PAZAPA-4460 file (N, C-alpha, C; in steps of 0.05 Angstrom, whole numbers, plus 32768, in hexadecimal, padded with zeros to 4 digits):
% residues 218
    n_x    n_y    n_z   ca_x   ca_y   ca_z    c_x    c_y    c_z   seq   type   mol
   7EBB   816C   81EA   7EAA   8176   81D8   7E8C   8163   81E3     1      S     A
   7E79   8174   81D9   7E5C   8166   81E4   7E51   814C   81D0     2      L     A
   7E60   8154   81B2   7E5B   8135   819B   7E6B   811A   81A6     3      N     A
   7E81   811C   81B1   7E8D   80FF   81BE   7E94   80FE   81D7     4      D     A
   7E97   8109   81E0   7EA6   8116   8203   7EC2   8109   8205     5      R     A
   7ED7   8110   81E8   7EF1   8109   81EC   7EFD   811C   81E7     6      V     A
   7EF8   8122   81D0   7F06   8146   81C2   7F00   8156   81DB     7      K     A
   7F1B   816D   81E3   7F0A   817F   81F8   7F1B   819F   81DC     8      F     A
   7F08   81AD   81E2   7F0E   81C8   81D3   7F0C   81DB   81E4     9      Y     A
   7F1D   81F2   81E1   7F17   8203   81F2   7EFD   8220   81EF    10      N     A
   7EEA   8218   81FC   7ED3   822B   81F4   7ECF   8248   8202    11      A     A
   7EE2   8252   8211   7EE1   8268   821F   7EE7   8260   823B    12      G     A
   7EF3   826E   8254   7EE7   827C   826C   7ECE   8279   8272    13      G     A
   7ECD   8275   8290   7EAF   8279   8295   7EA8   8293   82A9    14      A     A
   7EB7   829C   82AB   7EB6   82C1   82B4   7EDB   82C7   82BD    15      H     A
   7ED4   82E4   82CA   7EEA   82ED   82D6   7EFD   82F1   82C0    16      G     A
   7F13   8305   82CC   7F1C   8304   82E1   7F0B   8316   82F7    17      P     A
   7F02   830A   8315   7EFD   8323   832B   7F16   832F   8331    18      E     A
   7F05   834C   8342   7F11   835C   834C   7F21   834C   8366    19      L     A
   7F19   8336   836F   7F24   8333   8393   7F2A   8320   838D    20      W     A
   7F37   8309   836A   7F53   82F5   8371   7F66   82FB   836E    21      W     A
   7F67   8316   8370   7F93   8322   8372   7F96   831F   8387    22      S     A
   7F75   8327   83A3   7F85   8323   83BA   7F90   8309   83C4    23      N     A
   7F8B   82F2   83B8   7F94   82DC   83BC   7FA8   82C8   83A9    24      Y     A
   7FAF   82D5   8388   7FB7   82C6   837A   7FCE   82D7   836C    25      S     A
   7FD8   82D7   8366   7FF1   82EB   8357   7FE7   82EF   8338    26      S     A
   7FE1   82D1   832E   7FDB   82CD   830B   7FB9   82D2   830A    27      S     A
   7FAC   82D2   8323   7F90   82D7   831C   7F82   82C4   8316    28      K     A
   7F93   82A4   831B   7F86   8294   8305   7F74   827F   8311    29      T     A
   7F59   827B   8314   7F50   8260   8327   7F5F   8246   8321    30      P     A
   7F52   8241   8337   7F62   8228   8336   7F49   8217   833B    31      W     A
   7F41   81FA   8336   7F31   81DD   8348   7F18   81E8   8339    32      A     A
   7F0E   81F0   8327   7EEB   81F3   831D   7EE5   81E1   8324    33      P     A
   7EC9   81E2   8336   7EB5   81C6   833C   7E98   81D7   8340    34      D     A
   7E8C   81C4   8320   7E74   81D0   8317   7E53   81BE   831D    35      V     A
   7E47   81CB   832A   7E2A   81BB   832C   7E11   81C0   832A    36      R     A
   7DFB   81AF   8321   7DE0   81BB   8313   7DDB   81BF   8333    37      W     A
   7DD3   81D9   833A   7DC4   81DA   835F   7DA0   81D9   8355    38      N     A
   7D92   81BE   835B   7D72   81C3   8356   7D67   81CD   8364    39      P     A
   7D74   81E2   8383   7D61   81F0   838D   7D61   820C   8383    40      R     A
   7D73   8219   837A   7D80   8232   8371   7D72   8237   834D    41      A     A
   7D75   821C   834D   7D6B   821C   832D   7D86   822D   831A    42      G     A
   7DA0   8226   831F   7DB4   822E   8310   7DCC   8218   8314    43      K     A
   7DE1   8214   830C   7DF5   820E   8309   7E0E   8225   831B    44      Y     A
   7E14   8214   832A   7E28   8222   8341   7E44   8214   8339    45      V     A
   7E5B   8233   833E   7E71   8221   833B   7E8C   8231   8355    46      M     A
   7E98   8220   8364   7EA5   8222   8377   7EC1   8222   8369    47      Y     A
   7ED6   8236   836D   7EFA   822C   8362   7F07   823C   837C    48      Y     A
   7F20   8237   8379   7F30   823F   8397   7F46   8255   837D    49      A     A
   7F51   8269   8390   7F63   827E   8389   7F76   827F   8395    50      M     A
   7F97   827A   8395   7FB0   827A   83A5   7FC7   8276   8393    51      T     A
   7FD9   827E   83A8   7FEF   8277   838B   7FF9   825A   839F    52      N     A
   800B   8252   838C   801C   8233   838D   8020   822F   83B3    53      W     A
   801D   821F   83C3   8028   8216   83D7   8024   822C   83F5    54      G     A
   800B   823A   83E9   8005   8257   83FA   7FE6   8249   8405    55      S     A
   7FE8   824F   8427   7FCD   8249   8434   7FB9   826A   8434    56      Q     A
   7FC5   8277   8425   7FB4   8297   8426   7FA9   828B   8406    57      H     A
   7F8E   8287   8417   7F7C   8271   83FB   7F5B   8280   83F5    58      S     A
   7F51   827E   83E3   7F35   827C   83EB   7F2D   826E   83D7    59      A     A
   7F0D   8269   83D5   7EF9   825F   83CE   7EE7   8279   83C7    60      I     A
   7EE9   8274   839E   7ED2   8286   8395   7EBB   8274   8389    61      G     A
   7EA5   8289   8388   7E8A   8274   8380   7E79   8287   836C    62      M     A
   7E70   827D   8358   7E64   8288   833E   7E49   827E   833C    63      A     A
   7E38   8285   832B   7E22   8276   8326   7E19   827C   8306    64      W     A
   7E0A   8263   82F5   7E06   826E   82D9   7DE4   8259   82D9    65      S     A
   7DDB   8260   82C5   7DBD   8253   82BE   7DBD   823A   82AF    66      S     A
   7DD6   824A   829E   7DDB   8236   8285   7DF4   8226   8280    67      S     A
   7E0A   822E   8295   7E29   8221   829B   7E37   8224   8283    68      G     A
   7E33   8239   8270   7E37   8242   825D   7E54   824F   825C    69      L     A
   7E6A   8252   8247   7E7A   826A   825A   7E70   8289   8252    70      P     A
   7E81   8298   8266   7E7B   82B6   8264   7E5B   82B9   826F    71      R     A
   7E53   82A4   827F   7E37   82A7   8289   7E35   82AB   82AA    72      T     A
   7E4E   82A4   82AF   7E50   8295   82CE   7E55   82BE   82E0    73      W     A
   7E43   82C0   82F3   7E44   82CF   8303   7E50   82CA   831E    74      V     A
   7E61   82DD   8321   7E74   82D9   8338   7E67   82DC   8356    75      D     A
   7E6C   82CE   836A   7E64   82E0   838B   7E68   82F8   838F    76      H     A
   7E80   82FD   837C   7E8F   8319   8384   7EA4   831D   83A5    77      G     A
   7EA4   830B   83AC   7EB6   8303   83C3   7EB9   82EB   83C7    78      T     A
   7ED2   82E4   83D8   7ED6   82C7   83DF   7EBB   82B6   83F2    79      P     A
   7EB3   82A4   83F8   7EA1   8295   8403   7EAC   8282   841B    80      V     A
   7EC7   8284   8413   7ED6   8275   8425   7EFD   826F   842A    81      L     A
   7F01   8285   8441   7F1D   8285   843A   7F2F   827D   844F    82      T     A
   7F49   8281   844B   7F62   8270   8454   7F7A   8286   845C    83      S     A
   7F8A   827D   8475   7F9B   8291   8475   7FB7   827E   848C    84      G     A
   7FC7   8291   8498   7FD7   8284   84AA   7FC7   827E   84BA    85      G     A
   7FCC   8270   84D7   7FC1   825B   84EC   7FA4   8255   84D9    86      G     A
   7F9A   8256   84C4   7F88   8246   84BF   7F87   8225   84C2    87      S     A
   7F74   8215   84CF   7F76   81FD   84CD   7F7C   81ED   84B4    88      P     A
   7F6D   8200   84A2   7F68   81F6   8484   7F79   8204   8471    89      Y     A
   7F73   81F2   8457   7F7D   8200   843C   7F64   8207   8424    90      N     A
   7F5A   8228   8427   7F3F   8230   8415   7F49   8223   83F4    91      A     A
   7F4F   820C   83F4   7F50   8208   83DA   7F38   81EB   83D2    92      I     A
   7F41   81E3   83B6   7F31   81C6   83AC   7F0F   81BE   83AF    93      D     A
   7EFC   81DB   83B4   7EE7   81D2   83BD   7EDC   81BF   83A7    94      P     A
   7EC8   81B0   83B9   7EB7   81A3   83A6   7E95   8196   83B7    95      H     A
   7E84   81A3   83AA   7E6B   819F   83BA   7E5A   8184   83B2    96      L     A
   7E4C   817B   83C8   7E32   8165   83C3   7E20   8179   83C1    97      L     A
   7E08   8173   83B4   7DED   8178   83B8   7DDF   8165   83C1    98      H     A
   7DCB   8164   83CF   7DB9   8148   83DB   7D9E   8157   83E1    99      E     A
   7D90   8155   83D3   7D72   815F   83E0   7D7A   817E   83EA   100      G     A
   7D6D   817F   8401   7D76   818D   841A   7D85   8199   841E   101      S     A
   7DA5   8189   8419   7DB4   8195   8430   7DCA   8199   840C   102      R     A
   7DE0   81A3   8414   7E02   819E   8407   7E1B   819E   8414   103      S     A
   7E27   8195   8411   7E40   8194   8424   7E5D   8199   8411   104      W     A
   7E65   81AF   841C   7E88   81B8   840D   7E97   81AB   8414   105      L     A
   7EA8   8197   83FF   7EC6   8189   840F   7ED9   81A4   8402   106      T     A
   7EF0   81A6   8413   7F0F   81B7   8407   7F1A   81B1   841A   107      F     A
   7F37   81B9   840D   7F46   81BC   8427   7F68   81A9   8414   108      G     A
   7F7C   81B0   8422   7F93   819B   8413   7FA6   819A   8429   109      S     A
   7FC3   819D   8424   7FCB   819B   843E   7FD8   8195   8458   110      F     A
   7FC6   81B8   845A   7FBF   81BF   8479   7FB1   81B2   848B   111      W     A
   7FAF   819E   8497   7FA0   818D   84A3   7F8D   8180   8493   112      N     A
   7F8C   817F   8479   7F80   8168   8465   7F5F   8178   845B   113      G     A
   7F58   8163   845C   7F3A   8167   844D   7F2B   8172   8462   114      V     A
   7F19   818A   8457   7EF9   8191   846C   7EDD   8188   845E   115      Y     A
   7ECC   8189   8472   7EAE   8189   8465   7EA5   819E   8470   116      V     A
   7E91   81B3   8468   7E86   81C5   8470   7E69   81C6   846D   117      R     A
   7E59   81CA   8475   7E38   81C5   8469   7E39   81E4   8450   118      P     A
   7E29   81E3   8444   7E25   81FA   842E   7E06   81FC   842E   119      A     A
   7DFC   8219   842B   7DDA   8221   8426   7DD2   820E   8410   120      N     A
   7DCA   81FF   8412   7DB9   81F6   83EF   7DAE   8203   83DE   121      P     A
   7DAB   8221   83EB   7DA1   8233   83CD   7DB0   8249   83C5   122      V     A
   7DBD   8252   83D9   7DD0   8261   83DE   7DEA   825C   83D8   123      S     A
   7DF5   8241   83D9   7E01   8236   83D8   7E1F   823C   83E9   124      G     A
   7E21   8252   83F7   7E30   825E   8405   7E36   8247   8425   125      L     A
   7E50   8247   8427   7E57   8239   8442   7E4A   8241   8459   126      P     A
   7E43   822C   846C   7E3A   8231   847E   7E3A   821E   849B   127      E     A
   7E3F   8226   84B7   7E49   820E   84CB   7E62   8207   84C7   128      G     A
   7E73   81F5   84D9   7E87   81F1   84DB   7E8E   81DB   84CF   129      G     A
   7EB1   81DF   84CB   7EBA   81D0   84B3   7EC7   81B6   84C2   130      A     A
   7EBE   819B   84BA   7ECA   8181   84C5   7EDE   8178   84BA   131      T     A
   7EF4   8172   84C6   7F12   8167   84BA   7F06   814A   84B5   132      N     A
   7F08   813E   84A0   7F01   8123   8492   7F20   810D   848C   133      V     A
   7F30   8121   8481   7F3B   8111   846E   7F5F   8125   8483   134      V     A
   7F71   810C   848C   7F8B   811C   8494   7FA9   8109   848F   135      Y     A
   7FBE   8112   8480   7FD2   8100   8481   7FE8   8112   848A   136      H     A
   7FEB   8125   848D   7FFE   812C   848F   8010   8138   847C   137      G     A
   8026   814C   8487   8038   8158   8468   804A   8137   8458   138      F     A
   804D   812B   8463   805B   8110   8462   8048   8100   844A   139      H     A
   802A   8103   844A   8025   8100   8436   800A   810F   8424   140      A     A
   8016   8125   841D   7FFD   8142   840C   7FE3   8133   8406   141      P     A
   7FD3   8147   8411   7FAE   8137   8400   7FA7   814E   83FA   142      I     A
   7F93   8149   83E6   7F86   8161   83D3   7F6F   8151   83C5   143      E     A
   7F67   8168   83B5   7F4F   8169   83A4   7F36   8150   83B3   144      G     A
   7F2F   8150   83C4   7F18   8139   83C9   7EFF   8143   83C0   145      A     A
   7EEF   812C   83B9   7ED1   8128   83B1   7EC8   811A   83C2   146      D     A
   7EA6   8127   83CA   7E9F   811D   83DC   7E7F   8110   83CF   147      L     A
   7E79   80F2   83C7   7E66   80E5   83B8   7E54   80D9   83CA   148      I     A
   7E37   80D9   83C6   7E26   80C5   83D7   7E1A   80B7   83BC   149      K     A
   7E24   8093   83CD   7E1C   807F   83BE   7E07   8066   83CE   150      W     A
   7DF1   8066   83C7   7DE1   8056   83E0   7DE0   806C   83F7   151      G     A
   7DE7   8054   840A   7DED   8062   8426   7E02   8071   8431   152      S     A
   7E15   8067   8429   7E2F   807E   8428   7E3A   8095   841B   153      Y     A
   7E51   809D   8426   7E5D   80B8   8418   7E7D   80AC   841D   154      Y     A
   7E7B   80B2   8400   7E8D   80AA   83FC   7EAC   80C5   83F6   155      Y     A
   7EC4   80CA   8404   7ED3   80D4   8408   7EEE   80D5   83EF   156      M     A
   7EF1   80E0   83D2   7F02   80D1   83C3   7F20   80E5   83CC   157      F     A
   7F32   80E6   83C8   7F46   80F5   83CA   7F62   80F0   83BC   158      F     A
   7F73   8105   83B8   7F8B   8102   83A8   7FA2   80FE   83BA   159      S     A
   7FB2   80F5   83C1   7FCD   80F0   83CE   7FE7   80F6   83C6   160      Q     A
   7FF1   80F7   83D3   8014   8103   83BB   801C   8118   83AA   161      G     A
   8028   811D   83A7   803B   8132   8399   8034   812F   8380   162      S     A
   8027   8145   836B   8013   8144   8353   8029   8147   833A   163      C     A
   8036   8158   8345   804B   8165   832E   806C   816F   8339   164      C     A
   806C   8150   8335   8090   8147   8337   80A2   813C   8323   165      D     A
   8084   8144   8308   8094   8130   82F1   809A   810F   82F6   166      G     A
   80A7   8100   82F4   80A7   80EC   82F5   80A9   80E3   8317   167      F     A
   80B4   80F8   8325   80B0   80F0   833D   8090   80F3   834B   168      G     A
   807B   80F6   8345   806F   8100   834F   8062   80E4   8355   169      S     A
   8049   80DE   836C   8041   80CC   8377   8027   80CC   837B   170      T     A
   8019   80E1   836B   7FF8   80DD   8370   7FEC   80C8   8379   171      Y     A
   7FD9   80C0   8380   7FC8   80AF   8382   7FB2   80B6   8385   172      N     A
   7F94   80A9   837C   7F75   80AC   838E   7F76   8090   839A   173      V     A
   7F65   80A8   83BB   7F5C   808A   83CF   7F3E   8095   83D6   174      R     A
   7F35   8085   83E3   7F1A   8087   83E4   7F10   8080   8407   175      V     A
   7F06   8082   840C   7EF6   807C   8426   7ED3   807D   842A   176      G     A
   7EC6   8074   8445   7EAF   8072   8440   7EA5   807D   8456   177      R     A
   7E87   8085   8462   7E81   808C   8475   7E61   808A   8473   178      S     A
   7E51   8092   8486   7E36   8090   8489   7E27   80AC   848C   179      T     A
   7E48   80BD   848C   7E3F   80DB   8490   7E4A   80E8   847D   180      S     A
   7E41   80F8   8471   7E50   8116   8466   7E67   8121   8471   181      P     A
   7E68   811D   8490   7E76   812F   8499   7E8B   8114   84AB   182      T     A
   7E8E   80FF   84A1   7E9C   80ED   84AA   7E93   80E2   84CC   183      G     A
   7EA3   80CA   84D4   7EC1   80C6   84C6   7EC2   80B6   84AD   184      P     A
   7ED0   80B6   849D   7ED9   80AB   848C   7EEB   808A   848D   185      F     A
   7EE3   806E   8489   7EEF   8062   8481   7EFD   8056   8470   186      F     A
   7F12   8042   8467   7F15   8039   8456   7F0B   801E   8452   187      D     A
   7F19   8007   843F   7F13   7FF8   843E   7F16   7FE3   845B   188      R     A
   7F2E   7FE3   845E   7F3D   7FDC   8475   7F33   7FE8   8494   189      S     A
   7F25   7FFD   8488   7F1E   8006   84AE   7F30   8014   84B3   190      G     A
   7F46   8024   84A1   7F4B   8038   84B2   7F3C   8056   84A8   191      R     A
   7F40   8066   84C3   7F35   8082   84C5   7F41   8093   84AB   192      D     A
   7F40   80A3   849B   7F43   80B1   848A   7F56   80C6   8493   193      L     A
   7F4A   80C4   84AE   7F60   80E3   84C3   7F79   80DB   84CA   194      R     A
   7F7D   80BC   84D0   7F93   80AF   84CA   7FA1   809C   84BE   195      S     A
   7FA1   80A4   84A9   7FAC   809D   8492   7FA9   8088   8480   196      G     A
   7F8E   8088   8482   7F7B   8071   8476   7F6F   8081   8458   197      G     A
   7F6E   806E   8446   7F68   8075   842C   7F69   805C   841A   198      G     A
   7F58   804C   8414   7F5E   8033   8400   7F66   803A   83E5   199      H     A
   7F79   8038   83D5   7F85   8046   83BF   7F71   8038   83A9   200      V     A
   7F63   8046   8397   7F5A   803F   837F   7F61   8040   8369   201      V     A
   7F75   8055   8363   7F82   805B   8351   7FA6   8065   8355   202      L     A
   7FB4   805E   834E   7FD8   8060   834E   7FDF   8060   8328   203      A     A
   7FFC   8066   832B   8010   805F   831B   8003   8040   8315   204      S     A
   800D   803E   82F8   8011   801E   82E9   8008   8028   82CC   205      H     A
   8020   800E   82BE   801E   8015   82AA   802D   8031   82A3   206      D     A
   8019   8038   8286   802B   8052   827F   8016   806C   8293   207      W     A
   8006   8066   82A5   7FF8   807E   82B4   8015   8082   82CE   208      V     A
   8011   80A0   82C9   8020   80A8   82E3   8016   80BF   82F6   209      R     A
   8018   80AF   830B   8005   80C9   8323   7FEE   80D7   8317   210      A     A
   7FDA   80C1   831F   7FC1   80CA   8316   7FAD   80D9   832D   211      P     A
   7FAA   80F0   832B   7F95   8100   833C   7F83   810F   8338   212      G     A
   7F77   811F   8343   7F71   813C   833C   7F54   812F   8337   213      G     A
   7F45   8118   8349   7F36   8111   8334   7F17   8120   833E   214      Q     A
   7EFC   8119   832B   7EEC   8122   833B   7ED6   8118   8335   215      N     A
   7EBD   810C   8340   7EAD   80FC   833A   7E8C   8110   8333   216      L     A
   7E82   8104   831F   7E63   810F   831D   7E48   80FC   8319   217      H     A
   7E40   80F4   8328   7E1F   80E5   8324   7E13   80EC   8316   218      W     A
***
């Protein structure tokens, strides 16, 4: 609620369903939306993922809105990033960092981990090569990464472990930092996030079980 920012209510869907969604999701249900104000375009941009559980046949979609209100979003009409068998990454869990004349799209999960790719600061479309910045292997699955800028450093937050196994869930939030948005990122102990690094920010404690799926906005 805008009144207290504590109570939530259903204000309606953003947009859709879109015709292309069924090519990637049997339920045609978007995952992991990320909404940002794009000052270069003068509109809100939303990235989201379409996939089936445990599948690498995935896609990231994009939509725009002048107000950010439900049912005001206009979809790009096609996926802006896809993955499939043989791809080095899984095209899910998008997150945008917009800074001045540059934008960076963070995405990925189990398949070789998290990647960062430049995005056009006006159109929002990914461009250029993708750089692997977090990798732990299937023994310690990772997903849901957020890239933020604070001072002279870029911080990469990500969720590690299993998210949806009830009391067996092992989700926790970790972080590393770098002087470049494409890494390499290192944790407090100097470990590279591509080699098992990641300082634990938040884990199971007291009555809280398996926290994760974090998202930071400045």
